[in-house]
Backbone as CSV, one residue per row, in Angstrom:
resi,resn,N_x,N_y,N_z,CA_x,CA_y,CA_z,C_x,C_y,C_z
1,MET,103.565,108.636,105.799,103.774,107.889,107.090,103.388,108.796,108.172
2,LYS,103.654,110.237,108.290,103.097,111.062,109.393,101.686,111.084,109.373
3,ARG,100.962,110.929,108.142,99.506,110.985,108.122,99.008,109.583,108.690
4,LEU,99.783,108.477,108.424,99.414,107.241,108.874,99.327,107.282,110.478
5,ASN,100.485,107.744,111.136,100.644,107.902,112.397,99.566,108.592,113.036
6,PHE,99.217,109.893,112.541,98.194,110.708,112.971,96.857,110.030,113.055
7,CYS,96.497,109.296,111.957,95.379,108.695,111.703,95.156,107.466,112.836
8,PHE,96.303,106.817,112.940,96.148,105.704,114.019,96.025,106.270,115.518
9,ALA,96.796,107.315,115.747,96.465,108.025,117.045,95.084,108.459,117.194
10,ALA,94.597,108.954,116.194,93.065,109.448,116.354,92.225,108.131,116.583
11,PHE,92.463,107.123,115.807,91.805,105.956,116.076,91.862,105.344,117.423
12,CYS,93.045,105.394,118.094,93.215,104.989,119.490,92.372,105.659,120.437
13,ILE,92.251,107.127,120.284,91.435,107.899,121.093,89.989,107.574,121.024
14,LEU,89.654,107.405,119.735,88.148,107.062,119.490,87.827,105.875,119.998
15,ILE,88.586,104.772,119.787,88.226,103.479,120.261,88.176,103.423,121.835
16,THR,89.166,104.168,122.415,89.184,104.184,123.803,87.950,104.619,124.403
17,SER,87.341,105.710,123.920,86.154,106.280,124.262,85.011,105.420,124.163
18,SER,85.005,104.739,123.063,83.820,103.899,122.517,83.824,102.480,123.376
19,LEU,84.905,102.059,123.888,84.836,100.695,124.390,84.063,100.666,125.616
20,SER,84.136,101.761,126.278,83.381,101.704,127.719,81.775,101.412,127.484
21,ALA,81.274,101.823,126.274,79.894,101.785,126.017,79.541,100.486,125.124
22,GLN,80.476,99.885,124.715,80.021,98.762,123.759,80.814,97.568,124.098
23,VAL,80.474,96.382,123.341,81.122,95.141,123.737,82.479,95.064,123.200
24,PRO,83.653,95.187,123.907,84.867,95.205,123.180,85.242,94.034,122.310
25,ARG,84.793,92.852,122.643,85.288,91.740,121.654,84.625,91.930,120.373
26,ARG,83.366,92.270,120.396,82.749,92.498,118.974,83.325,93.533,118.146
27,ILE,83.763,94.759,118.914,84.312,95.732,118.156,85.700,95.389,117.695
28,VAL,86.543,94.594,118.556,87.757,94.118,118.054,87.864,93.218,116.861
29,GLU,86.848,92.221,116.994,86.780,91.356,115.774,86.206,91.868,114.546
30,ASP,85.170,92.797,114.583,84.728,93.448,113.448,85.813,94.577,112.820
31,ASP,86.336,95.184,113.681,87.294,96.293,113.227,88.647,95.572,112.646
32,LEU,89.012,94.392,113.210,90.172,93.814,112.741,89.991,93.129,111.262
33,ALA,88.671,92.538,111.296,88.419,91.817,110.039,88.116,92.910,108.912
34,LYS,87.564,94.009,109.201,87.462,95.201,108.229,88.816,95.654,107.806
35,SER,89.678,95.755,108.671,91.135,96.220,108.397,91.831,95.234,107.428
36,PHE,91.641,93.940,107.848,92.590,92.961,107.175,91.986,92.847,105.746
37,LYS,90.632,93.016,105.557,90.040,92.975,104.105,90.619,94.002,103.227
38,LYS,91.010,95.070,103.824,91.663,96.091,102.927,92.998,95.550,102.380
39,ILE,93.603,94.627,103.064,94.890,94.164,102.504,94.577,93.191,101.312
40,ASN,93.558,92.371,101.525,93.243,91.556,100.391,92.597,92.335,99.176
41,ASN,91.919,93.382,99.574,91.378,94.178,98.436,92.360,94.831,97.662
42,TRP,93.450,95.485,98.240,94.436,96.103,97.569,95.296,95.099,96.765
43,TYR,95.475,93.959,97.431,96.271,92.858,96.675,95.528,92.498,95.364
44,GLN,94.311,92.435,95.471,93.531,91.940,94.216,93.666,93.102,93.059
45,GLN,94.042,94.243,93.545,94.139,95.349,92.562,95.427,95.223,91.660
46,ARG,96.259,94.210,92.126,97.545,93.996,91.434,97.237,93.542,89.898
47,ASP,96.332,92.854,89.695,96.020,92.324,88.319,95.378,93.311,87.484
48,LYS,94.817,94.260,88.139,93.876,95.313,87.438,94.701,96.671,87.214
49,ASP,95.718,96.953,88.007,96.350,98.133,88.016,97.846,97.772,87.517
50,THR,98.240,98.023,86.536,99.561,97.758,85.991,100.670,98.892,86.278
51,THR,100.049,99.957,86.708,101.101,101.090,87.138,101.733,101.010,88.476
52,GLY,101.261,100.074,89.241,101.925,99.845,90.613,101.411,100.824,91.562
53,ALA,100.395,101.568,91.280,99.921,102.649,92.310,99.342,101.954,93.453
54,TRP,99.038,100.761,93.367,98.348,99.964,94.644,99.330,99.728,95.605
55,GLY,100.645,99.734,95.210,101.715,99.223,96.179,101.672,100.067,97.480
56,ASP,101.618,101.328,97.465,101.680,102.116,98.597,100.438,101.894,99.483
57,SER,99.287,101.773,98.871,98.105,101.562,99.495,98.108,100.165,100.148
58,LEU,98.582,99.159,99.529,98.843,97.851,100.228,99.663,97.824,101.389
59,GLN,100.763,98.472,101.246,101.736,98.637,102.452,101.061,99.416,103.556
60,SER,100.348,100.400,103.232,99.622,101.107,104.156,98.517,100.236,104.989
61,ALA,97.824,99.503,104.260,96.795,98.635,104.837,97.523,97.718,105.690
62,ASN,98.700,97.175,105.456,99.342,96.289,106.242,99.954,96.924,107.610
63,ASP,100.368,98.100,107.435,100.824,98.949,108.565,99.679,99.192,109.496
64,VAL,98.504,99.533,109.056,97.466,99.878,109.803,96.837,98.594,110.442
65,PHE,96.855,97.545,109.756,96.343,96.319,110.453,97.285,95.772,111.546
66,GLY,98.464,95.721,111.187,99.627,95.302,112.179,99.526,96.036,113.544
67,LYS,99.321,97.527,113.300,99.368,98.283,114.445,98.023,98.205,115.431
68,LYS,96.934,98.047,114.586,95.657,97.780,115.222,95.835,96.463,116.086
69,LEU,96.236,95.419,115.492,96.294,94.080,116.124,97.006,94.183,117.252
70,GLN,98.212,94.774,117.158,99.170,94.869,118.223,98.556,95.764,119.343
71,TYR,97.838,96.707,119.028,97.176,97.574,119.964,96.082,97.049,120.801
72,TYR,95.158,96.295,120.170,94.106,95.654,120.643,94.573,94.416,121.559
73,THR,95.571,93.665,121.031,95.895,92.411,121.780,96.748,92.941,122.964
74,ASN,97.324,94.050,122.995,98.135,94.406,124.104,97.300,95.224,125.120
75,LYS,96.365,95.981,124.739,95.682,97.019,125.644,94.290,96.466,126.135
76,TYR,93.574,95.987,125.175,92.015,95.711,125.480,91.656,94.255,125.468
77,LEU,92.656,93.241,125.434,92.292,91.866,125.750,92.944,91.389,127.027
78,PRO,92.236,91.430,128.233,92.820,91.086,129.331,93.161,89.567,129.468
79,THR,92.466,88.770,128.700,92.891,87.374,128.585,93.185,87.014,127.139
80,ILE,93.912,86.051,126.733,94.179,85.582,125.483,93.068,84.690,124.966
81,TYR,92.334,85.231,123.988,91.391,84.303,123.261,91.593,84.529,121.734
82,SER,91.090,83.457,120.997,91.440,83.456,119.647,90.472,84.326,118.839
83,LEU,90.973,85.024,117.912,90.268,86.007,117.059,89.987,85.057,115.692
84,ASN,88.933,84.054,115.968,88.828,83.086,114.999,88.273,83.576,113.564
85,ASN,87.603,84.858,113.649,87.222,85.318,112.404,88.354,85.811,111.392
86,LEU,89.493,85.956,111.953,90.609,86.404,111.030,91.168,85.230,110.355
87,GLU,91.163,84.007,110.711,91.851,82.870,110.102,91.254,82.647,108.754
88,PRO,89.900,82.603,108.483,89.360,82.377,107.166,89.874,83.572,106.182
89,LEU,90.277,84.680,106.668,90.657,85.809,105.855,92.111,85.769,105.572
90,GLY,92.909,84.948,106.258,94.368,84.641,105.899,95.378,84.843,107.008
91,VAL,94.781,85.026,108.174,95.824,85.160,109.342,95.965,83.908,109.965
92,ASP,97.130,83.418,110.061,97.365,82.123,110.702,97.559,82.478,112.296
93,ILE,96.791,81.744,112.923,96.894,81.936,114.509,97.278,80.620,115.196
94,ASN,98.384,80.735,116.024,98.696,79.480,116.751,98.835,79.890,118.276
95,THR,98.292,79.082,119.150,98.236,79.223,120.477,99.004,78.072,121.334
96,SER,99.641,78.417,122.280,100.329,77.425,123.140,99.379,76.648,123.897
97,ALA,99.627,75.342,124.365,98.745,74.642,125.084,98.470,75.315,126.342
98,ASP,99.192,76.112,127.089,98.937,76.617,128.343,98.011,77.900,128.139
99,GLU,97.942,78.435,126.823,97.154,79.606,126.379,97.847,80.938,127.106
100,MET,99.131,80.847,127.077,99.884,82.045,127.720,100.677,82.677,126.607
101,PHE,100.675,81.986,125.254,101.492,82.692,124.165,100.660,82.328,122.951
102,ARG,100.776,83.449,122.109,100.010,83.104,120.821,100.796,83.975,119.822
103,ILE,100.712,83.425,118.492,101.403,84.092,117.524,100.371,84.331,116.321
104,TYR,100.222,85.452,115.811,99.360,85.884,114.659,100.404,86.076,113.498
105,SER,100.339,85.415,112.380,101.179,85.618,111.235,100.307,85.837,109.984
106,TRP,100.778,86.720,109.075,100.053,86.909,107.632,101.021,87.373,106.662
107,ASP,100.660,86.966,105.483,101.290,87.429,104.342,100.960,88.746,103.877
108,THR,101.906,89.679,103.646,101.505,91.016,103.554,101.201,91.205,102.044
109,TRP,101.576,90.291,101.105,101.307,90.364,99.666,102.046,91.538,99.004
110,THR,103.017,92.018,99.574,103.867,93.057,99.117,104.979,92.575,98.165
111,GLY,105.120,91.233,98.062,106.280,90.721,97.319,105.764,90.041,96.082
112,GLY,106.638,89.343,95.439,106.169,88.669,94.129,106.361,87.195,94.540
113,THR,107.377,86.613,93.880,107.683,85.145,94.187,108.280,85.007,95.531
114,MET,108.879,86.127,95.966,109.429,86.214,97.416,108.236,86.907,98.300
115,HIS,107.970,85.953,99.204,106.750,86.585,100.087,107.313,87.164,101.362
116,TYR,106.572,88.150,101.699,106.961,88.987,102.928,105.760,88.762,103.937
117,PHE,106.186,88.610,105.199,105.250,88.367,106.253,105.503,89.219,107.403
118,GLU,104.381,89.247,108.247,104.568,90.002,109.476,103.914,89.116,110.645
119,ASN,104.287,89.371,111.867,103.684,88.594,113.127,103.334,89.628,114.099
120,VAL,102.267,89.206,114.993,102.251,89.815,116.219,102.354,88.617,117.174
121,MET,103.097,88.952,118.304,103.284,87.977,119.198,102.616,88.464,120.587
122,GLN,101.797,87.676,121.115,100.932,88.027,122.299,101.349,86.968,123.485
123,TYR,101.613,87.568,124.429,101.954,86.691,125.731,101.293,87.166,126.911
124,LYS,101.111,86.403,127.984,100.286,86.769,129.088,101.372,86.613,130.327
125,VAL,101.234,87.690,131.152,102.021,87.659,132.367,100.993,87.994,133.413
126,GLY,100.581,87.101,134.466,99.592,87.422,135.401,98.261,87.591,134.760
127,ASN,97.659,88.851,135.063,96.378,89.144,134.509,96.470,90.084,133.189
128,ARG,97.647,90.227,132.819,97.897,91.286,131.743,98.430,90.553,130.543
129,THR,98.083,90.963,129.341,98.594,90.519,128.063,99.423,91.623,127.354
130,TYR,100.463,91.202,126.829,101.365,92.034,125.951,101.685,91.699,124.618
131,SER,101.925,92.489,123.734,102.134,92.159,122.208,103.174,92.910,121.646
132,ILE,103.808,92.160,120.800,105.036,92.718,120.012,104.756,92.593,118.534
133,LEU,104.716,93.736,117.856,104.712,93.789,116.399,105.932,93.392,115.780
134,ASP,106.084,92.223,115.085,107.291,91.836,114.460,107.367,92.008,112.971
135,THR,107.997,93.024,112.691,108.147,93.411,111.258,109.659,93.604,110.997
136,ALA,109.953,93.618,109.710,111.305,93.771,109.339,111.865,95.123,109.736
137,SER,111.195,96.111,109.672,111.581,97.420,110.124,111.752,97.553,111.584
138,ALA,110.848,96.990,112.321,110.763,97.190,113.767,111.890,96.333,114.345
139,GLU,112.288,95.193,113.718,113.295,94.309,114.351,114.564,94.426,113.641
140,SER,114.665,95.520,112.664,115.920,95.716,111.889,116.391,94.309,111.262
141,GLN,115.464,93.669,110.662,115.668,92.334,110.001,115.540,92.588,108.406
142,ASN,116.135,91.596,107.695,115.889,91.646,106.288,114.738,90.810,105.917
143,TYR,114.361,89.977,106.861,113.264,89.125,106.509,112.550,88.606,107.850
144,VAL,111.140,88.628,107.815,110.498,88.052,108.970,109.841,86.740,108.472
145,PHE,109.964,85.738,109.383,109.429,84.449,109.069,108.059,84.274,109.739
146,PRO,107.086,83.693,109.012,105.837,83.365,109.641,105.928,81.984,110.425
147,TYR,104.946,82.027,111.384,104.834,80.749,112.258,103.671,79.977,112.013
148,TYR,103.755,78.594,111.924,102.413,77.888,111.597,102.203,76.887,112.529
149,LYS,103.043,76.561,113.422,102.815,75.530,114.527,103.457,75.992,115.834
150,LEU,102.789,75.604,116.928,103.462,75.917,118.254,103.191,74.889,119.311
151,HIS,104.362,74.415,119.814,104.388,73.325,120.765,104.829,73.866,122.112
152,THR,104.684,73.113,123.115,104.921,73.513,124.608,105.783,72.309,125.193
153,LEU,106.800,72.877,125.779,107.760,71.987,126.591,107.801,72.503,127.915
154,LYS,107.296,71.716,128.998,107.340,71.904,130.348,108.568,71.268,131.044
155,VAL,109.344,72.096,131.567,110.564,71.694,132.425,110.597,72.256,133.745
156,ASP,110.370,71.444,134.772,110.488,71.972,136.190,109.475,73.176,136.328
157,ASN,108.329,72.935,135.940,107.139,74.034,136.288,107.404,75.328,135.446
158,HIS,108.271,75.198,134.403,108.476,76.334,133.524,108.241,75.967,132.083
159,ASN,107.620,76.756,131.320,107.253,76.443,129.886,108.052,77.150,128.906
160,TYR,108.242,76.188,127.880,109.045,76.694,126.728,108.252,76.418,125.461
161,TYR,108.369,77.363,124.561,107.446,77.279,123.396,108.335,77.167,122.136
162,LEU,107.956,75.947,121.452,108.626,75.551,120.155,107.847,75.938,119.037
163,ALA,108.276,76.941,118.261,107.501,77.618,117.183,108.175,77.230,115.923
164,ILE,107.448,76.632,114.903,107.928,76.083,113.671,107.536,77.304,112.664
165,TYR,108.692,77.625,111.881,108.426,78.689,110.973,108.870,78.393,109.573
166,TYR,108.760,79.178,108.550,109.175,78.900,107.280,109.426,80.254,106.504
167,GLY,110.100,80.243,105.308,110.278,81.298,104.494,110.143,81.006,103.058
168,VAL,109.677,81.937,102.299,109.396,81.756,100.796,110.152,82.866,100.102
169,PHE,111.293,82.478,99.488,112.207,83.524,99.005,112.131,83.513,97.408
170,SER,111.677,82.496,96.887,111.183,82.381,95.439,110.446,81.262,95.190
171,GLY,110.129,80.949,93.873,109.327,79.666,93.675,109.990,78.533,94.147
172,LYS,111.352,78.606,94.118,112.205,77.377,94.427,112.870,77.515,95.675
173,ASP,113.305,78.725,96.103,114.152,78.714,97.437,113.292,78.997,98.511
174,ARG,113.391,78.055,99.476,112.555,78.082,100.708,113.417,77.952,101.925
175,GLY,112.794,78.070,103.144,113.630,77.892,104.351,112.734,77.514,105.360
176,GLN,113.133,76.807,106.369,112.302,76.239,107.466,113.057,76.106,108.722
177,GLY,112.352,76.304,109.834,113.267,76.120,111.083,112.261,76.041,112.380
178,ILE,112.922,75.942,113.439,112.090,75.906,114.691,112.879,76.777,115.683
179,ARG,112.109,77.556,116.339,112.761,78.641,117.377,112.106,78.453,118.660
180,ILE,112.909,78.535,119.749,112.259,78.302,121.211,112.214,79.582,121.990
181,PHE,111.078,79.838,122.419,110.701,81.033,123.099,110.404,80.659,124.634
182,THR,110.457,81.576,125.497,110.124,81.448,126.884,109.596,82.796,127.504
183,ILE,108.755,82.704,128.460,108.372,84.092,129.116,109.153,83.978,130.425
184,ASN,110.035,85.034,130.566,110.925,85.082,131.797,110.900,86.537,132.503
185,GLN,110.485,86.613,133.605,110.494,87.855,134.395,109.592,88.860,133.700
186,GLY,108.438,88.435,133.156,107.470,89.382,132.446,107.868,89.693,131.008
187,LYS,108.942,89.034,130.307,109.271,89.328,129.107,109.338,88.053,128.187
188,LEU,109.006,88.410,126.813,109.223,87.042,125.916,110.607,87.234,125.494
189,GLU,111.259,86.064,125.627,112.733,85.869,125.321,112.858,84.552,124.516
190,ASP,114.094,84.514,123.709,114.568,83.335,123.069,115.200,82.457,124.236
191,ALA,115.016,81.132,124.040,115.566,80.305,125.045,116.672,79.383,124.263
192,LYS,117.784,79.409,124.739,118.960,78.737,124.105,118.948,77.171,124.651
193,LEU,118.091,76.434,124.194,118.044,75.055,124.673,118.493,73.989,123.679
194,ILE,119.123,74.475,122.647,119.488,73.518,121.565,121.035,73.477,121.505
195,LYS,121.652,72.432,121.759,123.072,72.191,122.004,123.631,71.548,120.768
196,THR,124.652,72.266,120.043,125.318,71.741,118.959,126.761,71.797,119.096
197,GLN,127.472,71.482,118.273,129.073,71.551,118.214,129.502,73.029,118.359
198,SER,128.688,73.852,117.863,129.163,75.290,117.939,128.606,76.116,119.216
199,GLY,127.765,75.344,120.024,127.433,75.986,121.249,125.861,75.901,121.395
200,LEU,125.400,76.796,122.270,123.983,76.735,122.660,123.184,77.731,121.607
201,HIS,121.992,77.276,121.162,121.146,78.264,120.216,119.762,78.046,120.664
202,ASN,119.042,79.019,120.049,117.568,78.995,120.302,116.792,78.414,119.161
203,LYS,117.413,78.174,118.022,116.779,77.676,116.742,117.738,76.761,115.922
204,LEU,116.890,76.014,115.141,117.512,75.184,114.127,116.822,75.618,112.745
205,TYR,117.708,75.747,111.769,117.144,76.290,110.513,117.990,75.640,109.275
206,TYR,117.223,75.543,108.101,117.883,75.013,106.994,117.137,75.697,105.774
207,ASP,117.977,75.961,104.673,117.482,76.327,103.351,117.236,75.005,102.533
208,PHE,116.354,75.209,101.649,116.063,73.811,100.734,115.303,74.350,99.400
209,ASP,115.374,73.445,98.565,114.829,73.531,97.274,113.411,73.091,97.329
210,GLY,112.507,74.053,97.090,110.988,73.855,97.210,110.477,72.969,96.334
211,PHE,111.315,72.503,95.186,110.614,71.604,94.224,111.061,70.073,94.579
212,THR,111.810,70.020,95.747,112.188,68.486,96.090,111.518,68.450,97.447
213,GLY,111.648,66.947,97.760,111.047,66.456,98.881,109.572,66.473,99.045
214,ASN,109.116,66.642,100.318,107.710,66.703,100.678,106.945,67.969,100.275
215,SER,106.016,67.914,99.419,105.397,69.203,99.076,104.601,69.935,100.212
216,LYS,104.488,69.080,101.264,103.633,69.869,102.442,104.772,70.200,103.436
217,VAL,104.981,71.566,103.504,106.090,72.179,104.224,105.906,71.743,105.738
218,ASN,104.696,71.650,106.184,104.481,71.211,107.687,104.842,69.870,108.096
219,GLU,105.221,69.101,107.019,105.734,67.710,107.281,107.266,67.593,107.192
220,ASN,107.937,68.558,106.936,109.367,68.468,106.467,110.030,68.547,108.125
221,ILE,109.603,69.413,108.921,110.184,69.553,110.254,109.173,69.257,111.338
222,LEU,109.517,68.392,112.259,108.476,67.907,113.251,108.908,67.941,114.785
223,TYR,107.884,68.156,115.578,108.252,67.971,116.958,107.308,67.048,117.612
224,ASN,107.918,66.067,118.237,107.106,64.971,118.981,107.074,65.445,120.589
225,GLU,105.805,65.936,120.900,105.761,66.201,122.417,105.946,65.091,123.333
226,ALA,105.529,63.868,122.958,105.562,62.764,123.798,107.077,62.346,124.056
227,THR,107.909,62.391,122.972,109.309,61.916,123.224,110.163,63.051,123.305
228,ARG,109.689,64.360,123.185,110.417,65.529,123.294,111.579,65.483,122.203
229,THR,111.286,65.184,121.004,112.224,65.045,119.883,111.938,65.953,118.770
230,ILE,112.823,66.679,118.247,112.806,67.517,116.957,113.401,66.648,115.922
231,SER,112.677,66.563,114.727,113.164,65.900,113.676,113.097,66.673,112.409
232,LEU,114.214,66.860,111.721,114.310,67.551,110.561,115.023,66.805,109.512
233,PRO,114.793,67.134,108.148,115.449,66.314,107.044,116.893,66.735,106.777
234,VAL,117.626,65.741,106.274,119.002,65.918,105.873,118.768,66.714,104.432
235,VAL,119.545,67.751,104.269,119.421,68.521,103.046,120.800,68.450,102.412
236,LEU,120.822,68.088,101.160,122.015,67.999,100.387,122.660,69.484,100.037
237,ASP,123.847,69.687,99.643,124.372,70.943,99.188,123.616,71.535,98.217
238,ASN,122.862,70.924,97.292,122.336,71.592,96.281,120.918,71.917,96.675
239,GLY,120.658,71.789,97.897,119.139,72.128,98.442,118.105,71.205,98.487
240,LYS,118.502,69.925,97.859,117.526,68.827,97.788,117.310,68.177,99.206
241,LEU,115.905,68.041,99.501,115.581,67.289,100.644,115.594,65.870,100.461
242,THR,116.048,65.196,101.502,116.280,63.622,101.480,115.248,63.150,102.450
243,ALA,115.088,61.861,102.365,114.257,61.083,103.317,114.879,60.893,104.618
244,LYS,116.181,61.151,104.687,117.021,60.748,105.990,116.741,61.840,106.995
245,ARG,116.698,61.552,108.244,116.451,62.564,109.284,117.394,62.867,110.180
246,ILE,117.479,63.917,110.867,118.225,64.410,111.958,117.463,64.491,113.155
247,LEU,117.759,64.047,114.355,117.045,64.032,115.667,117.700,64.780,116.664
248,TYR,117.005,65.624,117.289,117.512,66.345,118.530,116.514,65.933,119.614
249,LYS,116.927,65.410,120.676,115.970,64.987,121.721,116.406,65.775,123.037
250,PHE,115.479,66.066,123.628,115.565,66.806,125.066,116.025,65.878,126.054
251,THR,117.338,66.017,126.707,117.766,65.133,127.523,117.792,65.589,129.126
252,GLY,116.896,66.678,129.239,116.672,67.104,130.681,117.121,68.533,130.829
253,GLN,118.063,69.012,130.056,118.525,70.335,130.126,118.596,70.940,128.672
254,TYR,119.106,70.146,127.774,119.083,70.749,126.374,118.491,69.777,125.312
255,PHE,118.354,70.159,124.124,118.135,69.387,122.995,119.366,68.974,122.364
256,GLU,119.786,67.657,122.281,121.020,67.321,121.748,120.929,66.242,120.694
257,ARG,121.519,66.217,119.796,121.595,65.452,118.631,121.807,63.956,119.063
258,ILE,121.068,63.146,118.434,121.200,61.542,118.835,121.258,60.762,117.567
259,LYS,121.949,59.738,117.656,122.093,58.792,116.530,120.864,57.974,116.343
260,ILE,120.465,57.865,114.977,119.291,57.085,114.543,119.560,55.544,114.427
């Protein structure tokens, strides 16, 4: 790990000096694509190397890519633009309608039937962009959920971002939810806009059996921007998804559950 940190520090010094003489965007895109391809290359070694020696190299490739993506999007991208060349390689990129917030998510391929993910969250304040590397170790979490859809809610000239996420814990065990962010006083924060019987929350979440219900995970939980309504399925105690729905509608201050 010390060697990795030293190499990354050397990379930062090298790229800082070279950016003044070259086109930053081309350098960013090419270097990030090259870095992410190493993740895919080491992942492919799993079927060839049964000793497990590839594991440390795969983890190292993820660490390097995550730090590079966070570094570039924080320091050298004065505006938020999409790194489209990363999506075909396996990075899921979602951008808010006002282009002030973006989430990059990817599968690290370090797990088996349980998939582990990492995110970089990039947001804009004035003419500057900031980025957060969201990993289990960085956030002291047991699991990092990836995001695959981002909606925007505008309330009195203030924007809130509704990000839909999921988890893959085994071939059968899955999870899904929606989390609300906002940019407040220059910082990305959770916004407790969801009102339930237990109080105010920034997210709704449920576990479910991945072998039941709609096979398309992105159709299980929905947000309708026109009606400002969150729709999620009723889940039985055994994890089975049903066709019945639960609705939370924004009533002007909070999302509150309504009768169907």
